[in-house]
N, C-alpha and C positions, 0 to 999 in steps of 0.2 A: 765615748768620745768620737765625734764625727770625723775629726781630722786624722784619726789613727789609720784610716785606709788610704790616705793621700800622701805618697812619699815625698812630695815637694814641701810639705809643712814640717816643722821641727818635730812634732809628735809623731807624724807618719814616718819620718826618716828614722827616728829612734826605734819605732816598732819594727820596721823593715830590717834595720841593722841587727836587732836582737834576733829576729827570725832567721836571718842568714847565718849568724854565728851559732845559734842553737842547732840548726840543720847541719852545719859544718862539723860541730862537735859529735853529733850522732853518726855522721859518716866516718869520722876518725875512730869512734868506738866500734863501729861495725867492721872496720878494716883491721882491727887489732888481731894479731895471730892467736891470742889466747882466749878469745871470745867464742863461746859455743854457738852452734847454728841457730838455736831458738832466740838467743840474745841478739845475734846479728840481724835476724829477720825483724825483731822488734825495733832495733835501732834504725833500720832502713825505713820501716813504717813511720817512725817518729820524724825522720829527716824529710820524708815526703810531705808530711802534714804541715 
């Protein structure tokens, strides 16, 4: 889908919104107090990608 990389299109907006919320979820998981260090690092890597 060519429009997926353009946030002004409906498809692009949906893709960007999903990426934002997935990144936010990974940040929340990495911030959890019960998560071990290796899982925190993995969640941070996933949030950055």
